[in-house]
C-alpha positions in Angstrom: 24.7 1.8 11.2 26.9 -1.1 12.2 24.0 -2.5 14.1 21.7 -2.2 11.1 24.2 -4.1 8.9 24.4 -6.9 11.4 20.6 -7.2 11.5 20.3 -7.3 7.7 23.1 -10.0 7.6 21.3 -12.1 10.2 18.0 -11.9 8.3 19.7 -12.9 5.0 21.3 -15.9 6.7 18.0 -17.0 8.2 16.3 -16.8 4.8 19.0 -19.0 3.2 18.9 -21.6 5.9 15.2 -21.7 6.5 14.1 -22.7 3.0 13.2 -26.4 2.9 15.1 -28.6 0.5 13.4 -29.2 -2.9 13.2 -32.8 -3.9 14.4 -33.6 -7.4 11.9 -34.8 -9.9 11.9 -38.6 -10.4 14.0 -39.7 -13.3 11.0 -41.4 -14.9 8.9 -38.2 -14.9 9.0 -37.1 -18.5 6.6 -34.9 -20.5 5.8 -35.6 -24.2 5.7 -32.2 -25.8 3.0 -33.3 -28.3 0.6 -34.7 -25.7 -1.9 -32.6 -23.8 -1.1 -31.2 -20.3 -2.0 -33.2 -17.3 -5.7 -33.2 -16.4 -5.0 -31.4 -13.1 -3.3 -28.4 -14.8 -5.1 -25.3 -16.1 -5.9 -25.8 -19.8 -7.1 -23.4 -22.5 -10.8 -23.6 -23.4 -11.7 -26.2 -26.1 -14.4 -25.8 -28.8 -15.5 -29.0 -30.6 -15.0 -28.9 -34.3 -17.6 -30.3 -36.7 -15.1 -33.0 -38.0 -14.5 -36.5 -36.6 -13.7 -39.9 -38.0 -14.2 -43.5 -36.8 -11.6 -46.1 -37.6 -9.6 -48.9 -36.0 -6.4 -47.1 -34.9 -5.2 -49.8 -32.5 -6.0 -52.8 -34.6 -8.3 -54.5 -32.0 -11.1 -54.9 -34.5 -13.3 -52.2 -32.9 -13.9 -48.7 -34.1 -12.2 -45.8 -32.3 -13.1 -42.2 -32.6 -10.8 -39.3 -33.6 -12.2 -35.8 -32.7 -10.9 -32.3 -33.3 -11.1 -29.2 -31.2 -10.1 -25.6 -31.5 -8.0 -24.6 -28.5 -8.0 -20.9 -27.5 -4.4 -20.1 -26.3 -4.9 -16.3 -26.3 -3.2 -16.0 -29.7 -5.0 -14.4 -32.7 -5.8 -17.9 -34.1 -6.8 -21.0 -32.2 -4.7 -24.2 -32.4 -6.1 -27.5 -33.3 -6.2 -30.4 -30.8 -6.8 -34.0 -32.0 -8.2 -36.4 -29.4 -8.3 -40.2 -30.0 -10.8 -42.2 -27.9 -10.3 -45.9 -28.2 -13.1 -48.4 -28.0 -11.7 -49.3 -24.5 -12.3 -45.7 -23.3 -8.7 -44.7 -23.2 -8.0 -41.3 -24.6 -4.9 -39.4 -25.7 -4.4 -36.0 -27.5 -2.0 -34.3 -29.9 -1.6 -30.7 -30.8 -1.6 -29.8 -34.5 -1.2 -26.4 -36.2 -3.3 -23.3 -36.2 -7.0 -23.4 -37.1 -7.1 -21.9 -40.6 -10.8 -22.7 -41.1 -10.2 -25.8 -43.2 -11.1 -29.4 -42.0 -8.0 -30.7 -40.2 -8.7 -34.3 -41.3 -7.9 -35.3 -44.9 -8.5 -39.0 -44.8 -7.8 -42.4 -43.1 -5.6 -45.1 -44.3 -2.6 -47.2 -43.3 0.4 -45.0 -43.8 3.1 -47.0 -42.0 2.4 -50.5 -43.1 1.3 -52.0 -39.8 -2.3 -52.6 -41.2 -3.9 -50.3 -38.6 -5.8 -47.2 -39.6 -3.9 -43.9 -39.4 -5.1 -40.3 -40.1 -3.7 -38.0 -42.7 -4.3 -34.5 -41.3 -3.9 -30.9 -42.6 -1.4 -28.8 -40.6 -1.5 -25.8 -42.9 -2.1 -24.5 -46.4 0.0 -22.7 -49.0 -1.2 -20.8 -52.0 -1.8 -24.0 -53.9 -0.5 -26.8 -51.6 -1.7 -28.7 -48.6 0.7 -29.2 -45.7 0.1 -32.6 -44.2 1.0 -34.6 -41.2 0.2 -38.1 -40.0 -1.5 -39.3 -36.7 -0.9 -42.9 -35.6 -1.5 -45.0 -32.6 1.8 -46.0 -31.0 0.8 -46.7 -27.4 -1.0 -43.3 -27.5 -2.0 -41.0 -30.3 1.1 -39.6 -31.8 2.1 -37.3 -34.7 4.7 -38.9 -36.9 8.1 -37.5 -36.4 11.4 -37.4 -38.3 14.7 -36.4 -36.6 12.7 -35.6 -33.4 10.4 -33.1 -35.2 6.9 -33.4 -36.5 7.1 -34.6 -40.1 5.3 -32.5 -42.7 4.8 -33.2 -46.4 3.1 -31.3 -49.2 0.8 -32.4 -52.0 -1.2 -30.6 -54.8 0.3 -27.5 -56.5 -0.1 -25.3 -59.5 0.6 -25.4 -63.3 4.2 -24.6 -62.6 5.0 -26.9 -59.6 3.6 -29.9 -57.9 4.0 -32.1 -54.8 2.9 -35.6 -54.1 2.9 -38.2 -51.3 3.0 -42.0 -51.9 2.8 -44.8 -49.3 4.4 -48.0 -50.7 6.2 -51.1 -49.7 9.5 -52.1 -51.3 10.2 -55.8 -50.5 9.5 -55.9 -46.8 10.1 -52.2 -46.1 7.2 -49.8 -45.8 8.2 -46.4 -47.3 6.8 -42.9 -47.7 7.8 -41.1 -50.9 7.6 -37.4 -51.2 8.0 -35.9 -54.7 8.3 -32.3 -55.9 8.4 -31.1 -59.5 8.7 -27.7 -61.1 9.4 -26.2 -64.6 11.0 -22.9 -63.3 14.4 -23.6 -64.9 13.2 -24.6 -68.4 10.0 -24.4 -70.4 10.7 -27.9 -71.8 11.7 -29.7 -68.7 10.5 -30.5 -65.2 13.0 -30.8 -62.3 12.0 -33.7 -60.1 13.2 -34.3 -56.5 12.2 -37.6 -54.9 12.8 -38.3 -51.2 12.3 -41.8 -49.9 11.6 -42.2 -46.2 11.7 -45.5 -44.3 9.6 -46.3 -41.2 11.8 -47.3 -38.3 8.8 -47.4 -35.9 5.1 -46.9 -36.1 5.5 -43.2 -35.5 9.1 -42.5 -36.7 10.5 -41.8 -40.2 14.1 -41.5 -41.4 15.2 -40.1 -44.8 16.6 -43.0 -46.8 17.5 -41.5 -50.1 17.1 -38.4 -52.4 17.1 -38.6 -56.1 17.1 -35.7 -58.6 16.1 -36.2 -62.2 14.8 -34.2 -65.2 11.5 -34.9 -67.1 11.7 -33.6 -70.6 8.6 -32.4 -72.5 8.4 -31.7 -76.3 5.9 -28.8 -76.0 6.7 -25.7 -73.9 5.0 -25.7 -70.5 3.4 -29.1 -71.2 2.6 -31.2 -68.1 4.6 -34.3 -67.4 3.0 -37.7 -68.0 1.2 -39.4 -65.1 0.4 -36.2 -63.3 -1.1 -37.9 -60.2 2.4 -39.2 -59.5 3.6 -35.6 -58.9 0.5 -33.8 -57.7 -1.5 -36.4 -55.9 -1.9 -38.4 -52.7 -1.5 -42.2 -53.1 -1.7 -44.1 -49.9 -3.7 -47.2 -50.5 -7.4 -46.8 -50.2 -7.9 -43.5 -48.4 -11.2 -43.2 -46.7 -12.3 -39.6 -46.9 -14.6 -38.1 -44.2 -18.2 -37.3 -45.0 
């Protein structure tokens, strides 16, 4: 028995010393969680979607192409992959939400004030609202973030609540304004919340201010004036696909 223990001990020591040292990854090797996997890695199968747009995302005066694909990851629903191919031939990709059967692209416009084209995309749907995100070119195709997370905003709504998105410039500062209204607390008033976000980079937002006000109406359940301000999408001249 003593002899067997010595043999086992010797084998365990050999296995510990025989393993070659593992080199640490270079400090510069980083992975963007919103970009696709490396081309040499296994990747889920892609199915081209019947939606694409052409616009000048990198401001070089030439049209670029944004395509969308369904990506089978083994989950019940496929996810959506957006791929931007520049006129130069360079391509980059970003993962969006699940494929819910709707077109992932809402329209193209300048959302961040850099004069380049950007894409407004659908990343989900509620019962009466559209959940939106923004795709911009910032050295590569990127989804706009806030606080390190993909930014998402709502628009549309029902007769009792509404959400809107506005792109605007105040003095020299490009802003994105998200509004939400509802009349759940009173039949004669709409509660309004207005969030103003500032762009600190082409693909980054920061919440600048939040304002809460009340819009009074003289008739029960009447809609507030200027409904597009609270139910619409106002980002310059939005070019819709198709």
